C-alpha positions as CSV (number, residue, x, y, z in Angstrom):
1,X,-0.4,-17.0,-23.1
2,X,-1.6,-15.4,-19.9
3,X,-3.7,-12.3,-20.2
4,X,-4.8,-9.8,-17.6
5,X,-7.9,-7.6,-17.6
6,X,-7.2,-3.9,-18.0
7,X,-9.4,-1.0,-16.9
8,X,-11.2,0.4,-20.0
9,X,-10.8,4.1,-20.9
10,X,-14.0,5.8,-20.0
11,X,-15.0,3.2,-17.4
12,X,-16.1,4.3,-13.9
13,X,-13.1,4.3,-11.7
14,X,-13.4,1.3,-9.3
15,X,-14.4,2.0,-5.7
16,X,-11.1,1.1,-4.0
17,X,-10.1,2.5,-0.7
18,X,-6.7,2.5,1.0
19,X,-5.6,3.9,4.3
20,X,-4.0,7.4,4.2
21,X,-0.9,8.3,6.1
22,X,-1.8,10.6,8.9
23,X,-5.3,9.2,9.2
24,X,-8.4,8.7,7.1
25,X,-8.4,7.0,3.7
26,X,-7.9,7.6,0.0
27,X,-10.9,6.7,-2.1
28,X,-10.3,8.1,-5.6
29,X,-13.7,7.1,-6.9
30,X,-15.4,9.1,-4.1
31,X,-13.3,12.2,-4.6
32,X,-14.9,15.2,-6.5
33,X,-13.5,17.0,-9.5
34,X,-10.5,16.0,-11.5
35,X,-8.0,13.8,-9.7
36,X,-4.8,12.0,-10.5
37,X,-3.9,8.7,-8.9
38,X,-0.3,7.7,-9.1
39,X,0.5,4.1,-8.1
40,X,4.1,3.5,-7.2
41,X,6.1,0.3,-6.6
42,X,7.1,1.1,-3.0
43,X,10.0,2.0,-0.7
44,X,12.3,-0.6,-2.3
45,X,12.1,1.2,-5.7
46,X,15.0,3.7,-6.4
47,X,13.2,5.0,-9.4
48,X,10.0,5.9,-7.6
49,X,11.6,8.5,-5.3
50,X,12.7,10.9,-8.0
51,X,9.4,10.3,-9.9
52,X,7.3,11.2,-6.8
53,X,9.7,14.1,-6.2
54,X,8.9,15.4,-9.7
55,X,5.2,15.0,-8.9
56,X,5.6,17.0,-5.8
57,X,7.4,19.8,-7.7
58,X,4.5,19.9,-10.2
59,X,1.7,20.1,-7.5
60,X,1.1,23.8,-8.3
61,X,0.7,23.0,-12.0
62,X,-1.8,20.2,-11.2
63,X,-3.7,22.5,-8.8
64,X,-3.8,25.3,-11.4
65,X,-5.4,22.7,-13.8
66,X,-7.9,21.8,-11.0
67,X,-6.5,18.3,-10.5
68,X,-6.1,16.8,-7.0
69,X,-3.1,14.5,-6.7
70,X,-2.8,11.3,-4.6
71,X,-0.3,8.5,-4.6
72,X,-0.6,4.9,-3.3
73,X,1.5,1.7,-3.0
74,X,1.2,-1.7,-1.5
75,X,3.8,-0.8,1.2
76,X,2.8,-1.2,4.8
77,X,2.3,1.9,6.9
78,X,5.8,2.0,8.4
79,X,7.5,1.9,5.0
80,X,5.3,4.6,3.4
81,X,5.8,6.7,6.6
82,X,9.5,6.3,6.3
83,X,9.5,7.5,2.7
84,X,7.3,10.5,3.5
85,X,9.5,11.4,6.4
86,X,12.6,11.3,4.2
87,X,11.2,13.0,1.1
88,X,8.5,15.3,2.5
89,X,6.0,14.9,-0.4
90,X,3.0,17.2,0.0
91,X,0.3,15.1,-1.7
92,X,-1.8,12.6,0.2
93,X,0.0,9.2,0.4
94,X,-1.9,5.9,0.7
95,X,-0.5,2.5,1.7
96,X,-1.6,-1.1,1.8
97,X,-2.9,-1.5,-1.8
98,X,-4.1,-5.1,-1.9
99,X,-3.6,-7.6,-4.7
100,X,-7.3,-7.7,-5.6
101,X,-7.2,-3.9,-5.8
102,X,-4.2,-4.0,-8.1
103,X,-6.0,-6.5,-10.3
104,X,-9.2,-4.5,-10.5
105,X,-7.1,-1.5,-11.6
106,X,-5.4,-3.7,-14.3
107,X,-2.0,-3.1,-12.9
108,X,0.9,-5.4,-13.5
109,X,2.0,-7.2,-10.3
110,X,5.5,-8.5,-9.4
111,X,6.9,-10.7,-6.7
112,X,10.0,-9.5,-4.9
113,X,13.3,-10.7,-6.2
114,X,14.6,-11.2,-2.7
115,X,13.5,-10.5,0.9
116,X,15.9,-7.5,0.8
117,X,13.8,-5.9,-1.9
118,X,10.4,-6.2,-0.1
119,X,8.3,-8.9,1.6
120,X,5.1,-8.9,-0.6
121,X,3.8,-8.7,-4.1
122,X,3.7,-5.1,-5.4
123,X,2.3,-3.3,-8.3
124,X,4.3,-1.9,-11.1
125,X,3.7,1.8,-11.9
126,X,0.3,3.1,-12.9
127,X,-1.3,6.5,-13.4
128,X,-5.0,7.3,-13.7
129,X,-6.5,10.7,-14.5
130,X,-10.2,10.6,-13.4
131,X,-12.7,13.2,-14.6
132,X,-15.4,14.8,-12.5
133,X,-17.9,12.2,-13.7
134,X,-15.7,9.5,-12.1
135,X,-14.6,8.1,-15.4
136,X,-11.0,7.1,-16.3
137,X,-10.0,9.8,-18.7
138,X,-6.4,8.7,-19.1
139,X,-4.7,5.4,-18.2
140,X,-1.0,4.7,-18.2
141,X,0.3,1.4,-16.8
142,X,3.7,-0.2,-17.1
143,X,5.1,-3.7,-16.4
144,X,8.5,-2.3,-15.2
145,X,9.8,0.8,-13.4
146,X,11.6,2.1,-16.4
147,X,8.6,3.3,-18.4
148,X,6.6,6.1,-16.8
149,X,4.7,9.0,-18.3
150,X,6.2,12.5,-18.2
151,X,4.4,14.2,-15.4
152,X,4.7,17.7,-16.8
153,X,3.0,16.5,-19.9
154,X,0.3,14.9,-17.9
155,X,-0.3,18.3,-16.1
156,X,-0.4,20.2,-19.4
157,X,-2.7,17.5,-20.9
158,X,-5.1,17.6,-18.0
159,X,-5.5,21.4,-18.5
160,X,-5.9,21.0,-22.2
161,X,-8.5,18.2,-21.9
162,X,-10.6,20.6,-19.8
163,X,-10.1,23.7,-22.0
164,X,-11.0,21.8,-25.2
165,X,-13.6,19.5,-23.7
166,X,-11.4,16.8,-25.2
167,X,-13.1,13.4,-25.3
168,X,-11.9,10.2,-23.7
169,X,-9.8,8.4,-26.3
170,X,-9.1,4.7,-26.8
171,X,-12.7,3.5,-26.2
172,X,-13.0,1.2,-29.2
173,X,-12.1,-2.4,-28.7
């Protein structure tokens, strides 16, 4: 049986950096305050567009909870830019997530089924809520595009975690 290493709840979020559309970079570990990183499969994924659309519709709820939102994929700049131009998401969008970065985040990685799908390995969905101390408060990863957390629930949960000083769960091996 093959096993992968997963990021532990409560661990320091890894110091990964990806280029940001429009210039600069996205470095979740270096951001301040609460932040949510959504990793999506890429332009080829028909399920990612409505999911990221929902994320965009919930931006005010995340902002009200004091949570900054960013999304990244392994897509090259031109594919990420095409999606942004088509869908107009308002959150920062990163591109060029590398295989080693996917692995350090504990993401599942897939090869394309055909050249028409995409031309490189890509990560399956992942979501990370990072607290102001830089620790992973909440982790949700999937090995397929069909299982993703409810984003409205994540927004409510982020607010509740802060209101209740709710501890990081799932820290026992």
